C-alpha positions as CSV (number, residue, x, y, z in Angstrom):
1,M,3.0,0.6,1.6
2,K,0.5,-2.2,2.1
3,L,2.0,-4.7,4.6
4,L,1.4,-8.4,4.1
5,E,-0.5,-10.0,7.0
6,Y,2.5,-11.7,8.6
7,K,4.2,-8.3,8.8
8,A,1.1,-6.7,10.3
9,K,1.0,-9.6,12.8
10,E,4.7,-8.8,13.7
11,L,3.7,-5.2,14.5
12,F,0.7,-6.4,16.5
13,D,3.0,-8.7,18.5
14,K,5.5,-5.9,19.0
15,Y,2.8,-3.7,20.5
16,G,1.1,-6.4,22.6
17,V,-2.0,-6.9,20.5
18,P,-3.2,-10.5,21.1
19,T,-2.8,-12.7,18.1
20,M,-2.7,-16.4,17.3
21,N,0.6,-18.2,17.4
22,G,2.0,-18.7,13.9
23,C,5.0,-18.9,11.5
24,V,5.9,-17.9,8.0
25,I,7.0,-20.4,5.4
26,D,8.3,-20.1,1.8
27,S,8.7,-23.8,1.0
28,S,6.5,-26.8,1.7
29,E,9.6,-28.8,2.5
30,N,10.3,-26.8,5.6
31,M,6.7,-26.6,6.8
32,D,7.0,-29.3,9.5
33,A,10.2,-27.8,10.9
34,E,8.8,-24.3,11.1
35,I,5.6,-25.4,12.7
36,E,7.5,-27.4,15.3
37,K,9.9,-24.5,15.9
38,A,7.0,-22.1,16.5
39,G,5.3,-24.6,18.8
40,L,2.0,-24.7,16.8
41,S,-0.7,-27.2,17.5
42,Y,-3.4,-28.5,15.1
43,P,-5.8,-27.5,13.7
44,V,-4.1,-24.6,11.8
45,V,-5.0,-22.1,9.2
46,V,-2.9,-21.7,6.1
47,K,-3.1,-18.2,4.7
48,A,-1.7,-16.9,1.4
49,Q,0.4,-13.7,1.8
50,V,-0.7,-11.3,-1.0
51,Q,-1.5,-7.6,-0.9
52,I,-5.2,-8.0,-1.5
53,G,-8.4,-8.4,0.4
54,G,-11.0,-11.1,-0.1
55,R,-8.4,-14.0,0.1
56,G,-10.9,-16.3,1.8
57,K,-13.4,-16.0,-1.0
58,A,-10.6,-16.5,-3.5
59,G,-9.4,-19.7,-1.9
60,G,-6.4,-18.2,-0.3
61,I,-7.3,-19.2,3.3
62,R,-7.6,-22.9,4.1
63,F,-8.0,-25.0,7.2
64,A,-6.0,-28.1,8.2
65,D,-6.7,-30.6,11.0
66,T,-3.5,-32.7,10.3
67,P,0.0,-32.1,9.1
68,Q,-0.9,-34.0,5.9
69,E,-3.7,-31.6,5.1
70,A,-1.5,-28.6,5.9
71,K,1.2,-29.8,3.6
72,Q,-1.2,-30.3,0.8
73,H,-2.5,-26.8,1.2
74,C,1.0,-25.4,1.2
75,E,1.9,-27.2,-2.0
76,D,-1.4,-26.0,-3.6
77,L,-0.9,-22.3,-2.6
78,L,2.8,-21.7,-2.7
79,F,3.9,-20.0,-5.9
80,S,0.4,-20.1,-7.2
81,E,-1.5,-17.0,-8.5
82,L,-4.3,-15.5,-6.4
83,R,-6.3,-12.8,-8.2
84,G,-3.3,-11.7,-10.2
85,Y,-0.8,-11.8,-7.3
86,K,1.9,-14.5,-6.9
87,V,2.0,-16.3,-3.6
88,N,5.6,-16.4,-2.4
89,Q,4.9,-16.9,1.3
90,L,2.3,-18.5,3.6
91,L,1.3,-17.6,7.2
92,I,0.4,-20.6,9.2
93,V,-1.4,-19.9,12.5
94,E,-3.3,-21.9,15.1
95,K,-7.0,-22.0,14.5
96,S,-9.1,-20.1,17.0
97,E,-12.1,-22.4,17.7
98,N,-15.6,-21.9,19.2
99,N,-15.4,-18.1,19.0
100,K,-18.3,-16.3,20.5
101,T,-18.5,-13.5,17.9
102,E,-16.6,-11.7,15.2
103,L,-16.0,-7.9,15.4
104,Y,-14.4,-5.3,13.2
105,L,-11.9,-2.7,14.5
106,S,-9.7,-0.2,12.7
107,I,-8.0,3.1,13.0
108,M,-7.5,5.1,9.9
109,L,-6.5,8.6,8.8
110,D,-9.7,10.5,8.1
111,R,-9.1,13.1,5.4
112,L,-12.3,15.0,6.2
113,T,-11.4,15.7,9.8
114,K,-7.6,15.4,9.2
115,C,-7.5,13.2,12.3
116,P,-7.3,9.5,13.1
117,I,-10.7,7.9,13.3
118,I,-11.7,4.7,15.1
119,I,-14.2,2.5,13.2
120,F,-15.9,-0.4,15.0
121,S,-18.6,-2.9,14.3
122,A,-20.1,-5.8,16.2
123,N,-20.6,-7.4,12.8
124,G,-17.1,-8.2,11.6
125,G,-15.8,-10.8,9.2
126,M,-15.9,-11.2,5.4
127,E,-19.2,-9.3,5.0
128,I,-18.1,-6.1,6.7
129,E,-18.3,-4.1,3.5
130,Q,-21.8,-5.4,2.9
131,T,-22.8,-4.4,6.5
132,A,-21.4,-0.9,5.9
133,K,-23.5,-0.6,2.7
134,E,-26.7,-2.1,3.8
135,D,-26.8,-1.3,7.6
136,P,-24.4,1.7,8.1
137,D,-25.8,2.3,11.6
138,K,-23.9,-0.8,12.7
139,I,-20.6,1.0,11.9
140,I,-19.5,3.2,14.8
141,K,-17.0,5.9,14.3
142,I,-15.1,8.1,16.8
143,V,-12.7,10.8,15.8
144,V,-9.4,10.9,17.8
145,D,-7.9,14.2,18.7
146,P,-4.1,13.7,18.3
147,F,-3.4,16.0,21.2
148,V,-5.6,13.8,23.5
149,G,-5.2,10.3,22.1
150,I,-7.2,7.2,23.1
151,K,-9.3,7.4,26.3
152,D,-11.1,4.7,28.2
153,Y,-14.5,6.2,27.5
154,M,-14.1,5.6,23.8
155,A,-14.2,1.8,24.4
156,I,-17.4,2.3,26.5
157,E,-19.0,4.3,23.8
158,L,-18.2,1.8,21.1
159,L,-19.6,-1.1,23.1
160,S,-22.7,0.8,24.2
161,R,-23.6,2.1,20.7
162,S,-23.1,-1.5,19.4
163,G,-25.3,-3.0,22.1
164,M,-22.5,-5.1,23.4
165,D,-21.6,-6.2,27.0
166,L,-19.6,-3.5,28.8
167,S,-17.6,-6.2,30.5
168,Y,-15.2,-6.0,27.5
169,K,-14.4,-2.3,28.0
170,K,-11.0,-2.9,29.7
171,Q,-9.8,-5.2,27.0
172,L,-11.1,-3.0,24.2
173,A,-9.6,0.1,25.7
174,D,-6.2,-1.6,26.1
175,M,-6.3,-2.9,22.5
176,L,-7.3,0.6,21.2
177,K,-4.3,2.2,22.9
178,K,-1.9,-0.4,21.5
179,L,-3.3,-0.1,18.0
180,Y,-3.1,3.7,18.2
181,A,0.5,3.5,19.4
182,A,1.4,1.4,16.4
183,F,-0.6,3.7,14.1
184,M,1.3,6.8,15.3
185,D,4.8,5.3,15.6
186,Y,4.6,3.8,12.1
187,S,2.9,6.8,10.3
188,C,0.0,4.5,9.3
189,M,-2.8,5.4,7.0
190,L,-4.8,2.3,8.2
191,V,-4.5,-0.3,11.0
192,E,-7.3,-2.9,10.7
193,I,-8.3,-6.0,12.5
194,N,-11.0,-8.1,10.8
195,P,-12.0,-10.2,12.3
196,L,-11.4,-9.3,15.9
197,V,-12.9,-12.2,17.8
198,I,-14.1,-12.8,21.3
199,N,-12.8,-16.3,21.8
200,A,-14.0,-19.2,24.0
201,E,-12.1,-17.8,26.9
202,D,-13.8,-14.4,26.6
203,K,-10.5,-12.8,25.3
204,L,-10.3,-10.3,22.4
205,V,-7.9,-11.7,19.7
206,A,-6.9,-10.4,16.3
207,L,-7.3,-13.1,13.7
208,D,-6.3,-11.0,10.7
209,G,-4.6,-7.7,10.3
210,K,-4.1,-5.1,7.6
211,I,-1.7,-2.2,7.9
212,D,-1.1,0.6,5.3
213,I,1.9,2.9,5.9
214,D,2.6,6.3,4.5
215,D,5.3,5.8,1.8
216,S,6.8,9.2,2.8
217,A,7.7,7.7,6.2
218,L,9.7,4.7,4.9
219,F,13.0,6.6,5.2
220,R,12.7,6.5,9.0
221,L,11.3,3.0,9.2
222,P,14.2,0.7,8.3
223,D,12.3,-2.6,9.1
224,I,9.4,-1.6,6.8
225,R,11.8,-0.3,4.1
226,E,13.6,-3.7,4.2
227,F,10.3,-5.5,3.9
228,A,9.3,-3.3,1.0
229,E,12.5,-4.1,-0.9
230,K,12.0,-7.8,-0.4
231,L,8.5,-7.7,-1.9
232,Q,9.8,-7.2,-5.4
233,P,13.5,-8.2,-5.1
234,D,13.8,-8.7,-8.9
235,N,12.8,-5.2,-9.9
236,I,16.1,-3.3,-10.2
237,L,14.3,0.0,-10.9
238,I,12.4,0.0,-7.6
239,K,15.7,-0.4,-5.7
240,E,17.3,2.2,-7.9
241,A,14.5,4.7,-7.3
242,A,14.6,4.0,-3.5
243,K,18.2,5.2,-3.4
244,Y,17.0,8.7,-4.3
245,N,13.9,8.5,-2.0
246,F,11.6,8.0,-5.0
247,L,8.7,5.7,-5.1
248,Y,8.8,3.7,-8.4
249,I,5.6,1.7,-9.1
250,P,5.2,-0.8,-11.9
251,V,1.7,-0.6,-13.3
252,D,1.2,-2.6,-16.5
253,P,3.9,-4.8,-18.2
254,E,2.2,-4.1,-21.5
255,G,2.2,-0.3,-21.0
256,T,4.2,2.1,-23.1
257,V,3.8,5.4,-21.2
258,T,5.7,6.3,-18.0
259,V,4.7,9.1,-15.6
260,V,6.7,11.2,-13.1
261,S,5.0,13.6,-10.7
262,N,5.1,14.9,-7.2
263,G,2.2,13.4,-5.4
264,S,0.1,10.2,-5.5
265,G,-3.1,12.1,-6.4
266,M,-1.5,13.6,-9.4
267,L,-0.1,10.3,-10.5
268,M,-3.6,8.7,-10.2
269,S,-5.1,11.4,-12.2
270,C,-2.5,10.9,-14.9
271,I,-3.1,7.1,-15.0
272,D,-6.9,7.6,-15.2
273,L,-6.8,10.1,-18.1
274,I,-4.2,8.1,-20.0
275,T,-6.2,4.9,-19.6
276,K,-9.4,6.6,-20.7
277,E,-7.6,7.5,-24.0
278,G,-6.9,3.8,-24.6
279,M,-3.2,4.0,-23.7
280,K,-1.5,2.0,-21.0
281,V,0.9,3.1,-18.3
282,S,3.9,0.9,-17.7
283,A,5.2,2.6,-14.6
284,V,4.9,5.8,-12.5
285,L,7.4,7.5,-10.2
286,D,6.5,9.8,-7.2
287,L,9.3,12.4,-6.6
288,G,8.1,13.3,-3.2
289,G,9.5,16.7,-2.1
290,G,12.4,18.7,-3.5
291,A,12.1,18.9,-7.3
292,T,15.7,19.9,-7.9
293,S,17.5,19.4,-11.2
294,D,19.6,16.5,-10.0
295,R,16.6,14.7,-8.7
296,I,14.6,15.3,-11.9
297,K,17.5,14.0,-13.9
298,E,17.6,10.7,-12.0
299,A,13.8,10.3,-12.1
300,V,13.8,10.8,-15.9
301,R,16.7,8.4,-16.3
302,I,15.0,5.7,-14.2
303,L,11.7,6.0,-16.1
304,L,13.3,5.9,-19.5
305,S,14.9,2.6,-18.4
306,T,11.5,1.0,-17.9
307,P,11.2,-2.0,-20.3
308,G,8.8,-1.2,-23.2
309,A,8.5,2.5,-22.4
310,K,8.1,4.7,-25.4
311,A,6.8,7.9,-23.8
312,L,7.4,9.9,-20.7
313,L,4.8,12.3,-19.1
314,I,6.4,14.8,-16.7
315,N,3.7,16.5,-14.6
316,I,5.2,18.8,-11.9
317,F,3.2,21.3,-10.0
318,G,4.0,23.2,-6.9
319,G,3.7,26.7,-5.5
320,I,7.4,27.0,-4.8
321,T,8.7,24.4,-7.3
322,R,11.3,26.1,-9.5
323,C,10.6,25.3,-13.1
324,D,14.1,26.1,-14.2
325,E,15.4,23.3,-11.9
326,V,12.8,20.9,-13.4
327,A,13.7,21.8,-17.0
328,G,17.4,21.6,-16.3
329,G,17.1,18.1,-14.9
330,V,15.0,17.0,-17.9
331,K,17.6,18.5,-20.3
332,M,20.5,16.8,-18.6
333,A,18.8,13.4,-18.6
334,L,17.7,13.6,-22.2
335,E,21.1,14.7,-23.4
336,E,22.7,11.7,-21.7
337,A,20.0,9.2,-22.7
338,H,20.0,9.8,-26.4
339,Q,16.8,7.7,-26.8
340,D,14.0,8.0,-29.3
341,K,11.3,8.6,-26.8
342,I,8.2,10.9,-26.7
343,V,8.4,13.4,-23.8
344,V,5.5,15.6,-22.7
345,V,6.2,18.2,-20.0
346,R,3.7,20.1,-17.9
347,M,5.2,22.2,-15.1
348,E,4.0,25.1,-12.8
349,G,6.0,27.1,-10.3
350,T,8.7,29.7,-9.9
351,N,10.7,30.7,-13.0
352,K,8.3,28.9,-15.4
353,D,9.3,31.1,-18.4
354,I,12.9,30.2,-17.9
355,G,12.0,26.5,-17.6
356,L,9.9,26.6,-20.8
357,A,12.8,28.2,-22.7
358,T,15.1,25.4,-21.5
359,I,12.7,22.8,-22.7
360,A,12.5,24.5,-26.1
361,S,16.2,24.4,-26.4
362,I,16.4,20.6,-26.1
363,Q,17.2,19.1,-29.5
364,D,17.0,15.7,-31.2
365,V,14.1,14.6,-29.0
366,D,10.3,14.7,-29.6
367,I,9.6,16.9,-26.6
368,V,6.6,19.2,-26.1
369,S,5.6,21.4,-23.2
370,V,1.9,22.0,-22.5
371,P,-0.1,24.1,-19.9
372,G,-2.3,21.4,-18.3
373,L,-2.8,17.7,-17.6
374,R,-5.5,17.2,-20.2
375,E,-3.2,18.8,-22.8
376,C,-0.5,16.3,-21.7
377,V,-2.7,13.4,-22.5
378,K,-3.9,14.9,-25.8
379,A,-0.2,15.3,-26.8
380,L,0.3,11.6,-26.1
381,A,-2.8,10.6,-28.0
382,D,-1.8,12.7,-31.0
383,R,1.4,10.5,-31.1
384,R,-0.6,7.2,-30.5
385,D,0.8,5.6,-33.6
386,R,4.3,5.6,-32.0
387,L,3.1,4.1,-28.7
């Protein structure tokens, strides 16, 4: 779950990370009232709220010295399209002027060490990716032991290795502890500040924030779950899937193939292979844990309801997953659906032979079971004329 910047700012404010004063608007008509209510002073920055990076280069971040300029920017940006994403909200914040320098700071889950890792650079801002590529020595990393957490010496090490003044060690250590608390409490995959500036008053301030949260943790994060539901309020299938703790993700409105699996990695592999064969995926659904027959039934039902879907790829693999449960759910869903769809099934786990027998017993549906993912894609490609 990628948070919009204003939601990341809310979490920063909650944990005491210094940010600029701001407000969120969804209409240019209420801009003046919201700015007055928030007590903002000009100049301000008007920032499009979309789940992508590089907004500045794409024209999604604009500066305004007067209310007239701000209103014009709001009218230009609201409900426009920015790199394929519709802008439904704007974050307006006070502009931080005369900053001494721009830094980069993040905490992310490092899959290599299986621990949180701090990433810091004295060269922050829009060109951080270029810095990482051309001058990787300027990117400082420290692995955090979850049993130890953040310690003050980490701030000293980051500043020392970056060649920065150690007078900022207390501020940086305090910010690291607050970011880490948010990272752990919200099961984050990434918490990022770019840029983190040293302002004219020698204070560290977060000017932009990015937070990615593990989808599996949404069930215990009601504020984030509510935010996620509001992002796509018109998609009934997303809400329907959420009722069963599924993650339903629209992919391509022109797609004809849907995919259900248990794990984001498997879903991504399916999408890649299907796309390479010249077919398009319309939506995918991540089951999460517990591939029981009733859950499989609901997952199949939801995906078969995807507009334009003509095929369903079911790719379930697990050491303890019971294939008879998987097949039972598929059979129940298809018997109730009575739709002329292509269904390709690949499943591995306990009672696989029983599951295959159940799949073979399904009638009046073009359904085939195959041993592997590549065979799944081939089965779809062989039926390309119906997609």
